[in-house]
N, C-alpha and C positions, 0 to 999 in steps of 0.2 A: 314567898310567905313567910320564912325566917325573919326577916328584916321589920316584922310589924311589930313596932314598938308602942303604937298608940293603945290607949288605955279606952275601952269602950264597954258600955255596962252590957251584959250578956242578952242576947237576943235568941228568941226561941227560934230553931232552924227549921221548924215543921210549919209553923206560921209565917216567916219570912220566904220560905221556899214556894209555899202555896200562894202568897201574895206576889212572887217575882221580885222580892227586894233584896236588898245587898245582904249578905250573911254576917258581915261585921256591925254596921250601924243600922240595919233593917230601914233606911229611909229612900236610897237610891235604887234606882232599877238595874236589876240582875239580867235582865234581856234587852237587847237593841232591837231584836225584831220578834217575830214570833216565837222560833226555838233559837235565835241566835243569840249566843252570850255577848253581853258589852265587854268592850276594852278594859274598862274601870270603873268606878263607883263615881257618880257625878257628885255625890254629898262627900264621902270620907276619903276617896282616892283610891279604895283599896283596888290592887290589880288582879282582875280575875284571869289571868294568864294560868293560874292553878287548875282552872275548873275543866274536867274533861271526865264526862257521865259515861262517855264510851256507849255501848249499846244497852247498858243497864235500864235508863228508862223505857227502851222500845220492848226488852223482854218483860217488863214488870207490866206494861200496857196490854202486852198481848195476851199473857195469863191472865189478867184480871177481867180485861173488857171479853176477853173470849169464853172465861168463864161463864158472865152473866148473860152473853147473847146466845150463845149454844145453851144454856140451861133453860131461858126463855122459849127460845125456837123449840126445843124438844117438848116443853111443857106446852105450848099451842098445838104443836102436831098431835102430841097423843089425846088432848082435850077437844081440840075444834076440828083437826083435820083438814086445814084449808088447801087451797090449791098452790101448786109451787110457786105462781108467779105472785102470789100474795107474800109468801114469804122473802123472795128476792126483793119487792118492792119495800117491804117493812124493814128486814134486817141488815141489808146491805148500807142503806144511807144512815141508820140507827149506829152500825158499827165504825162508820167513817166519822161522824160527828163525836162518838164518846173516845175514839181513840185519839183525835185532833186536840179534844179537850184535856183529855186524861195526861197527854204526853208533856204538855207545857208543866202542868202542876208537878208531875212525878219529878221531869228534869230539874225544875227548880229545887223541889224537895232533897233530891240526890245532891245537888252542888252545894247547897247550903251544910247540909251534913258532911259533907266531903270537907268543907272550910271548919267545920265545928270540931271535926275528928282529926284535923291536920292528916288527911291521908294522902295528900300530893307530896309532903314532906319525905315520904318512904320511898317516893320513886327514884329509880335509878337514872343515871343520864348515860345513855348509849352511845352518845355521839351523833344523835340522828339531827 
């Protein structure tokens, strides 16, 4: 990333990440699959090899979606006292759908923020 000499207008990293777009030009796709990061931007040629979000997106998804689903399930239990099977039928699919949707969004945002803040430049090369 340090050899990036091109001049590009500043892109909002949050917007680019939520839309799954290149953090440099905001036009090319960031992902080549649902969660797979592409090799490079089709528009500006930015090499995505810097992109390593690790477990960060999954942690945020677990915390955010877990808070929402557990809160709703507790509210429903206290106010309506439904049978256990209704909890299972309702909350398990809702959790899966929300987690899959949020995971791509949060991963995109974290990767674009990583580019914007030049977080990959500080990594140590340990010869791996």
